[in-house]
N, C-alpha and C positions, 0 to 999 in steps of 0.2 A: 363831579363825575368820579367814580371809583376807578382808578387806573392802576392800583397796586395789586401785586400778586404775592400770595404766600404759597409756596410749592413744597410738597413732600414727595420725593421720588424713591423708588426702589424698596418700598415696604414689602418684605417677604413674609408670607404667612401660609402655614399649612392648612388646606381646606379640603373638603370632600365634595366638590361640585363637579357635575358632569352628567351626561345622559346614560353612561354605561355603569353597570354594577361594579366593575373593578375600580372605577374612578371613585365611587362612593365608599368602597371598602378600604382601599389603601390610601386614598387621598393623594395630594400632590401640592407642591408649592405654587402659590399665585403671587404675582408681584403687582403692587398697586402704586400708581402715580396719581397725585391730585394737585391741581392748581386752583386756588380760591381767589376770586376777585373780591377785594375789600379795600377800604381806605386804612392806611397805616399812619395817617397824619396825627391822630390823637395819641396813639401809642408812642410815636417818635417824640412828640412834644412832652409827654408825661413820663416816658421811660418806665411805664407800668404795664405789666403783663395783663392786667385786667382790661386793658384797652385794645387788645388785639386777639388773634386766634392763638390759643395755646396748642402748639403743634405736637407736644407730648401727649396731651389728652386726645387730640385728634387721631394720632397714630394708634393709641389704645382702642379707641372707638372703632376705627376701621378694622383693626386686627380682630376684634371681637366678632364683627360681622362676617369676615372671611372665614374665621375658624368656627363660626356658628352653624345655623341651620343650612343644610345643603340645598342648592338650586340646580336645575338642569343646565341653564345657560349662563355664560359670563355676562351676557347682556342684562340679565336679571340681577346678577350680583353688582354690576356697575350702577344700576339704578338705585339699589339699596344703599350703596356707598355714597352716591350723590345726594340722596335724601338726608343721610346723616350729616354730610357737609353743610347742606342748606339749612339744617336745623340750628346751626350756629347763627345767632342774631346778626353778627357783623358781615356775614358772607352774602354777597350779592349774586354770585354765580359760581359754578363749580365745573371744572373739567376733570373727568375721572377716566383713567385708563386701567383696565384689568388685563394683565399679561398672563398667559397660560403656556409657558414654555415647554411643558411636558404633555401637551395635548395629544390624544391618541390619533396621530396621523401617520400613515405608512411611509410617507416621503420624508426626506431629510429637510429640516427647517430650523430656524433660529428661534422663532417666537410666533405666537398667535395672540392678538390683542383686540380688544374692543375699546373705543374711546367715545364717551358721550359728553355733551355739554348741556348743562341745565341752568336756567335762571332761578333766582329766588322767586317765590310766589307772592 
């Protein structure tokens, strides 16, 4: 049973996601958190990066998605990020949270986020 987690939190990337024109034009920062369920036993035994998830490469991949093609909903963005996480052979499931702390809401708030969990297929 895969009980280990590799977690990347607080990845801040400028993106142009949202349903309003001003969100697409100016963009805003999105913050991404991911937890990947995998086994780290082989990596721990070998002390070899090839036997685990390279979180530097993961961060670059996720940043490219957030900075890339705009979507209307952070739900859609979260799904794309989860798909990228699950494309890594060793990953058995992924929990992805997309934070939108500058969402266009008239009330005072600290954060808006969507969290999804997806298993490998």
